[in-house]
C-alpha positions as CSV (number, residue, x, y, z in Angstrom):
1,S,-22.1,-53.9,-27.3
2,L,-19.2,-51.8,-26.0
3,R,-20.6,-48.7,-27.7
4,A,-24.0,-49.1,-26.0
5,A,-22.4,-49.7,-22.6
6,A,-20.3,-46.5,-23.0
7,A,-23.4,-44.5,-23.9
8,R,-25.2,-45.8,-20.8
9,S,-22.2,-45.0,-18.7
10,D,-22.1,-41.4,-20.0
11,E,-25.8,-41.0,-19.3
12,D,-25.5,-42.3,-15.8
13,N,-22.5,-40.0,-15.0
14,R,-24.4,-36.8,-16.0
15,L,-25.2,-34.5,-13.2
16,V,-28.6,-33.7,-14.7
17,Q,-30.6,-36.5,-16.3
18,G,-32.3,-35.6,-19.6
19,R,-34.9,-37.2,-21.9
20,K,-33.6,-40.1,-23.9
21,S,-35.6,-39.5,-27.1
22,P,-33.4,-37.7,-29.7
23,T,-36.5,-36.4,-31.5
24,R,-37.8,-34.8,-28.3
25,L,-34.4,-33.4,-27.5
26,K,-34.3,-31.7,-30.9
27,Q,-37.9,-30.4,-30.6
28,S,-37.2,-29.0,-27.1
29,R,-34.1,-27.3,-28.3
30,I,-35.9,-25.6,-31.2
31,A,-38.9,-24.6,-29.1
32,H,-36.6,-23.0,-26.5
33,R,-34.7,-21.0,-29.1
34,V,-37.9,-19.8,-30.7
35,G,-39.3,-18.7,-27.4
36,V,-36.1,-16.7,-26.6
37,L,-36.3,-15.0,-30.1
38,N,-39.9,-14.1,-29.7
39,K,-39.2,-12.5,-26.3
40,A,-36.3,-10.6,-27.8
41,R,-38.5,-9.2,-30.6
42,R,-41.0,-8.0,-28.1
43,G,-38.2,-6.1,-26.2
44,N,-38.2,-8.5,-23.2
45,T,-34.9,-10.3,-23.0
46,T,-35.4,-11.4,-19.4
47,L,-36.5,-15.0,-19.0
48,D,-39.4,-15.7,-16.7
49,S,-37.6,-18.6,-15.0
50,A,-34.0,-19.7,-14.7
51,E,-35.3,-23.3,-15.0
52,A,-36.2,-22.5,-18.7
53,F,-32.6,-21.6,-19.5
54,Y,-30.7,-24.1,-17.3
55,N,-32.3,-27.2,-18.8
56,H,-30.5,-30.3,-19.9
57,D,-30.0,-29.2,-23.5
58,T,-28.5,-25.9,-22.5
59,L,-26.2,-27.4,-19.9
60,Y,-24.8,-30.1,-22.1
61,A,-24.9,-28.5,-25.6
62,S,-21.3,-27.4,-25.1
63,T,-20.2,-31.0,-24.4
64,E,-21.3,-32.2,-27.9
65,A,-20.0,-29.1,-29.7
66,N,-16.6,-29.3,-28.1
67,E,-15.9,-32.9,-29.0
68,G,-12.5,-33.2,-30.7
69,K,-11.2,-29.9,-29.3
70,A,-8.5,-29.2,-26.8
71,L,-9.2,-30.4,-23.3
72,S,-10.5,-27.6,-21.1
73,T,-10.7,-27.8,-17.3
74,V,-11.8,-25.6,-14.4
75,R,-9.7,-25.8,-11.3
76,L,-10.3,-24.6,-7.7
77,M,-7.0,-23.2,-6.4
78,N,-5.8,-22.3,-2.9
79,R,-2.7,-20.9,-1.3
80,E,-2.4,-21.3,2.5
81,W,0.0,-18.5,3.2
82,S,-2.4,-15.8,2.0
83,G,-5.7,-17.6,2.7
84,Q,-6.9,-17.0,-0.9
85,F,-8.9,-19.1,-3.3
86,R,-9.4,-18.7,-7.0
87,V,-11.1,-20.4,-9.9
88,L,-8.8,-21.0,-12.9
89,H,-9.9,-22.0,-16.4
90,H,-7.2,-24.0,-18.1
91,T,-7.0,-25.2,-21.7
92,Q,-4.4,-27.8,-22.6
93,T,-2.5,-26.8,-25.7
94,R,-2.1,-29.4,-28.4
95,P,1.5,-30.3,-29.3
96,S,0.8,-29.1,-32.9
97,D,-0.4,-25.7,-31.6
98,A,2.6,-25.0,-29.3
99,P,4.7,-22.0,-30.2
100,E,8.2,-22.4,-31.7
101,Q,11.1,-22.5,-29.2
102,Q,13.0,-19.2,-28.9
103,S,16.7,-19.0,-29.8
104,G,19.4,-16.4,-29.7
105,D,19.6,-13.3,-27.4
106,R,16.4,-12.3,-25.6
107,Y,15.5,-8.6,-25.5
108,T,12.7,-6.9,-23.6
109,E,11.5,-3.3,-23.5
110,N,9.4,-3.3,-20.3
111,L,8.0,-5.5,-17.5
112,T,5.2,-7.7,-18.5
113,K,2.0,-7.9,-16.5
114,R,3.0,-11.4,-15.5
115,A,6.3,-10.1,-14.1
116,V,4.6,-7.4,-12.2
117,T,2.2,-9.9,-10.7
118,K,5.1,-12.1,-9.5
119,I,6.9,-9.1,-8.0
120,F,3.8,-8.0,-6.1
121,E,3.0,-11.6,-4.9
122,S,6.6,-12.2,-3.8
123,G,6.6,-8.9,-1.9
124,A,3.3,-9.9,-0.2
125,Y,4.7,-13.4,0.6
126,V,7.9,-12.0,2.2
127,A,5.9,-9.4,4.1
128,A,3.4,-12.0,5.4
129,C,5.9,-14.8,6.3
130,H,9.3,-13.2,6.7
131,G,8.9,-9.6,8.0
132,G,9.2,-7.9,4.6
133,F,12.1,-6.3,2.7
134,T,14.0,-3.7,4.7
135,T,16.5,-2.2,2.3
136,F,16.1,-0.5,-1.1
137,L,19.3,-0.5,-3.2
138,T,20.0,1.3,-6.5
139,L,23.0,0.1,-8.5
140,T,24.4,2.3,-11.3
141,F,27.2,1.8,-13.9
142,T,30.3,3.7,-14.9
143,P,30.8,4.7,-18.6
144,E,33.2,1.8,-19.0
145,Q,30.7,-0.7,-17.7
146,R,28.0,0.7,-19.9
147,N,30.2,0.2,-23.0
148,A,30.8,-3.4,-21.8
149,I,27.1,-4.0,-21.6
150,F,26.3,-2.4,-25.0
151,S,29.1,-4.3,-26.7
152,K,27.6,-7.5,-25.4
153,D,30.7,-8.4,-23.2
154,T,28.4,-8.8,-20.3
155,T,24.7,-8.3,-19.3
156,L,22.9,-6.5,-16.5
157,G,21.8,-9.9,-15.1
158,K,25.3,-11.3,-15.0
159,E,26.6,-8.3,-13.1
160,V,23.8,-8.4,-10.6
161,S,24.2,-12.2,-10.0
162,R,28.0,-11.6,-9.3
163,F,27.2,-8.9,-6.8
164,L,24.5,-11.0,-5.1
165,D,26.9,-13.9,-4.7
166,G,29.3,-11.7,-2.8
167,A,26.6,-10.0,-0.8
168,K,25.1,-13.4,0.2
169,K,28.5,-14.6,1.5
170,M,28.9,-11.5,3.5
171,Y,25.4,-11.9,4.9
172,Q,26.0,-15.5,5.9
173,R,29.6,-15.3,7.2
174,G,29.5,-11.9,8.9
175,W,31.9,-9.0,8.4
176,Q,34.0,-6.5,10.3
177,D,34.9,-2.8,9.8
178,I,35.1,0.6,11.6
179,G,31.9,2.2,12.8
180,R,30.8,5.8,12.9
181,D,32.4,6.2,16.4
182,E,35.7,5.2,14.7
183,Q,35.8,2.0,16.8
184,P,36.3,-1.4,15.1
185,F,33.4,-3.8,15.2
186,E,32.5,-7.3,14.0
187,L,29.0,-8.5,13.0
188,D,28.2,-12.2,13.1
189,G,26.6,-14.0,10.0
190,I,22.9,-14.4,9.7
191,E,21.4,-17.8,9.5
192,K,18.0,-16.8,8.0
193,P,17.5,-17.1,4.2
194,F,18.8,-14.2,2.2
195,H,15.7,-12.7,0.5
196,Y,16.0,-10.3,-2.4
197,M,14.5,-9.3,-5.8
198,W,15.6,-6.9,-8.4
199,V,14.4,-5.1,-11.6
200,A,16.7,-3.5,-14.2
201,E,15.8,-0.6,-16.5
202,C,17.6,1.4,-19.2
203,P,15.8,4.6,-20.0
204,A,17.4,7.5,-21.7
205,N,19.1,10.2,-19.7
206,D,18.9,14.0,-20.2
207,D,21.4,13.7,-23.1
208,G,19.4,11.0,-24.8
209,E,21.9,8.3,-23.9
210,P,20.8,4.9,-22.5
211,N,21.2,4.8,-18.7
212,P,21.2,1.3,-17.3
213,H,20.7,0.8,-13.6
214,V,19.2,-1.7,-11.2
215,H,16.7,-1.5,-8.3
216,L,17.1,-4.2,-5.6
217,L,15.2,-5.1,-2.4
218,M,16.9,-7.0,0.4
219,N,15.7,-8.1,3.9
220,W,19.1,-7.1,5.3
221,N,19.7,-4.2,7.5
222,V,22.3,-3.0,10.1
223,E,22.3,-0.6,13.1
224,R,22.7,3.2,12.4
225,N,26.3,3.1,13.8
226,Y,27.4,0.6,11.2
227,F,25.3,1.8,8.2
228,E,28.0,4.0,6.6
229,A,30.6,1.3,6.7
230,W,28.0,-1.2,5.4
231,A,27.2,1.1,2.5
232,N,30.8,1.4,1.6
233,R,31.3,-2.3,1.7
234,I,28.2,-2.9,-0.5
235,E,29.5,-0.3,-3.0
236,S,32.9,-2.0,-3.2
237,L,31.2,-5.4,-3.7
238,W,29.3,-3.9,-6.7
239,G,32.4,-2.3,-8.2
240,N,30.5,-1.1,-11.4
241,G,29.6,2.4,-10.2
242,F,27.6,3.9,-7.3
243,A,25.4,1.9,-4.9
244,H,22.8,3.9,-3.1
245,L,21.1,2.3,0.0
246,E,17.9,3.4,1.6
247,H,16.1,2.1,4.7
248,I,12.5,1.1,4.0
249,N,10.2,2.6,6.6
250,Q,7.3,0.2,5.7
251,P,8.8,-3.3,5.0
252,K,5.4,-4.9,4.4
253,A,4.8,-2.5,1.4
254,A,8.2,-2.9,-0.1
255,G,7.0,-4.6,-3.3
256,S,5.5,-1.3,-4.5
257,Y,9.0,0.4,-4.3
258,L,10.2,-1.7,-7.3
259,I,7.1,-1.0,-9.3
260,K,7.1,2.7,-8.6
261,A,10.9,2.9,-9.3
262,V,10.5,1.7,-12.9
263,G,7.5,3.9,-13.5
264,Y,5.1,0.9,-14.0
265,A,2.7,2.1,-11.3
266,A,2.0,5.3,-13.2
267,K,2.3,4.3,-16.8
268,G,1.9,0.5,-16.9
269,E,3.5,-1.2,-19.9
270,N,3.9,2.2,-21.6
271,A,6.6,3.2,-19.1
272,D,9.9,4.0,-20.7
273,Q,12.0,1.2,-19.2
274,G,14.5,0.9,-22.1
275,L,15.7,-2.1,-24.1
276,I,17.6,-4.8,-22.1
277,R,19.4,-7.9,-23.2
278,G,18.9,-11.0,-21.0
279,N,17.1,-11.1,-17.6
280,R,15.1,-8.0,-16.7
281,Y,14.3,-9.0,-13.2
282,N,14.9,-11.9,-10.8
283,I,13.6,-13.1,-7.4
284,A,15.4,-15.2,-4.9
285,R,14.2,-18.8,-4.7
286,C,13.3,-18.4,-1.0
287,S,11.4,-15.1,-1.8
288,R,9.1,-16.5,-4.5
289,A,5.5,-16.8,-3.5
290,P,4.6,-20.5,-3.2
291,A,2.5,-21.8,-6.1
292,W,-1.3,-22.3,-5.9
293,D,-2.4,-25.7,-4.9
294,C,-5.2,-27.4,-6.9
295,V,-8.0,-28.3,-4.5
296,A,-10.4,-29.8,-7.2
297,S,-10.6,-30.1,-10.9
298,F,-13.7,-30.3,-13.2
299,E,-14.2,-30.6,-17.0
300,A,-15.2,-27.2,-18.2
301,S,-18.2,-28.7,-20.1
302,N,-19.7,-29.8,-16.8
303,M,-19.3,-26.5,-15.0
304,A,-22.6,-25.1,-16.0
305,A,-24.4,-28.1,-14.5
306,I,-22.3,-27.9,-11.4
307,I,-23.0,-24.2,-10.9
308,K,-26.7,-24.9,-11.6
309,E,-26.9,-27.6,-8.9
310,L,-25.0,-25.4,-6.4
311,G,-27.4,-22.5,-7.2
312,Y,-30.4,-24.7,-6.6
313,K,-29.0,-25.9,-3.2
314,L,-28.3,-22.3,-2.3
315,E,-31.8,-21.3,-3.2
316,Q,-33.3,-24.1,-1.0
317,W,-31.0,-23.1,1.9
318,R,-32.1,-19.5,1.6
319,K,-35.9,-19.9,1.3
320,P,-36.5,-20.7,5.0
321,L,-34.2,-17.8,6.1
322,T,-36.1,-15.4,3.8
323,R,-39.5,-16.5,5.3
324,R,-38.1,-16.1,8.8
325,L,-36.9,-12.6,8.0
326,K,-40.3,-11.6,6.6
327,R,-42.0,-12.8,9.8
328,I,-39.5,-10.8,11.9
329,E,-40.0,-7.7,9.8
330,K,-43.7,-8.0,10.1
331,Q,-43.5,-8.3,13.9
332,K,-41.2,-5.3,14.1
333,D,-43.6,-3.2,12.1
334,Q,-46.4,-4.3,14.4
335,A,-44.3,-3.4,17.5
336,I,-43.5,0.0,16.1
337,A,-47.2,0.7,15.5
338,A,-48.1,-0.6,19.0
339,K,-45.5,1.7,20.5
340,A,-46.9,4.7,18.7
341,I,-50.4,3.9,19.9
342,A,-49.1,3.4,23.4
343,K,-47.4,6.8,23.4
344,K,-50.7,8.5,22.3
345,A,-52.6,6.6,25.0
346,K,-49.9,7.6,27.6
347,K,-49.2,4.1,28.7
348,P,-46.8,3.5,31.6
349,K,-43.1,3.8,30.9
350,E,-42.5,0.1,31.7
351,H,-44.9,-0.8,28.9
352,L,-43.0,1.5,26.4
353,K,-39.6,0.0,27.5
354,K,-40.8,-3.5,26.7
355,L,-42.0,-2.4,23.3
356,S,-38.6,-0.7,22.7
357,A,-36.7,-3.8,23.7
358,L,-38.9,-5.9,21.4
359,I,-38.2,-3.5,18.5
């Protein structure tokens, strides 16, 4: 029958073949549990052999217990740009368990751990593949602009997006002005991607009033002679208040500038970052760390058996190496003893040198 064929197929596909008698399976499971309990009562919770624990019943008990539950998989992930691997346990959410969709304005009080991870990863990616961020920019707001934000006429995210649109055009098209030596100059546009990421915060100032401002990283810099003119042009593009530029001395560690600026590095999620409507941070598309690639995927219920088989293979690979190391250690001890005897017997130096070389 189809049911019998399916049962045979399941049995053939198992990594570890078990006994086929259901009565023996049940008896074995009960005996195993009784043995563990008896050892625990005697104060010995260490099993004599890993084989006694990693048997067929233990490895596949979760498969039967999890029937009808959400699909759970284990994935081996890789990202080439950083040379990293990770193992990810993923549970597929049922449609009936999905959270309700959010509506209306979105407010946040601080950076989440996920946001901080994305900022650090993007900073590492830009550092590894694009030379890192070179400029740290702090954008502030005039009292008029603060009132516009608090009255919901605009948001921090909208104002930063408007500024970045103008900055990107200036970055790509080039610009001209008068340098520190009071001579006119013209800088060509830059063809490389415009990397940036920013974080907003709104802590209370000394008077207890909310003080919104934005911290922004860019991979854009100019020579010292043009820096003052460049800073004035950036501030005019912003148009909402002051724009303070700083050159980053260590571009490859720039991601930590943002985290430290909002106090997350010192206080974590308890940092007083203030209530913000709309986007709290953003990262340029070209600056986002590429996603992890899935190398292999396994059903989570089979992972215990997979790990067991790999452990067994590792043990078999290690045994001859362990035996060889023991032989070498024994020979070394014998050579040390022989050298000590040779010294007492005042053997020739050539003989002592040979023993030293052997050791």
